C-alpha positions in Angstrom: 145.0 88.2 127.6 144.8 90.9 124.9 141.1 91.1 125.2 141.3 91.8 128.9 143.8 94.6 128.4 141.5 96.1 125.7 138.6 96.0 128.0 140.5 97.7 130.8 141.5 100.5 128.4 137.9 100.9 127.3 136.8 101.5 130.9 139.4 104.1 131.4 138.2 106.0 128.3 134.5 105.8 129.3 133.2 109.1 130.8 130.9 108.3 133.7 130.3 111.9 134.6 128.7 112.6 131.2 126.6 109.4 131.2 125.1 109.7 134.7 122.7 112.6 134.1 121.3 110.8 131.0 120.8 107.6 132.9 119.1 109.5 135.7 116.7 111.2 133.2 115.8 107.8 131.7 115.3 106.3 135.1 113.0 109.2 136.2 111.0 108.9 133.0 110.6 105.1 133.2 110.0 104.9 137.0 107.2 107.5 136.9 105.4 105.8 134.1 105.7 102.3 135.6 104.6 103.6 139.1 101.6 105.4 137.5 100.4 102.2 135.7 100.9 100.1 138.8 99.1 102.5 141.1 96.2 102.8 138.8 95.9 99.0 138.4 96.0 98.7 142.2 93.2 101.3 142.5 91.0 99.4 140.2 91.7 96.1 141.8 91.1 97.5 145.3 87.7 98.9 144.1 86.8 95.6 142.5 87.7 93.5 145.6 86.4 95.7 148.3 83.6 97.4 146.5 84.2 100.8 148.1 85.9 103.8 146.8 87.6 104.8 150.1 90.1 101.9 149.8 91.1 102.8 146.3 91.3 106.6 146.7 94.9 106.8 147.8 96.1 104.5 145.0 94.1 106.5 142.5 95.6 109.8 143.8 99.1 108.4 143.6 98.5 107.3 140.0 97.3 110.7 139.1 100.3 112.5 140.7 102.7 110.0 139.1 101.0 110.3 135.8 101.5 114.1 135.9 105.2 113.6 136.7 105.4 111.1 133.8 103.8 113.7 131.5 106.2 116.4 132.7 109.2 114.2 132.1 107.9 113.3 128.7 107.4 117.0 127.8 110.9 117.7 129.0 112.1 114.9 126.7 113.6 112.7 129.4 112.6 109.6 127.4 115.3 107.7 125.5 115.7 108.8 121.9 116.0 106.4 119.1 118.7 108.3 117.4 
């Protein structure tokens, strides 16, 4: 029973308001990078399967835009730090 009480006290001391912006920045950095990689892979697969560029153009454009956002979030240091 002592461990449950200790856990409840720990949650009261935890500051969610200070942690939320950091979590949002990490999410923005990770989601833009993962979406960029997935959209680029879909563009290449769409071109390989269909053989025309028109089917892959929208995925390629989405990967370029998302890659730019990933670069912006990296420059602004949204990535998690090791320290």
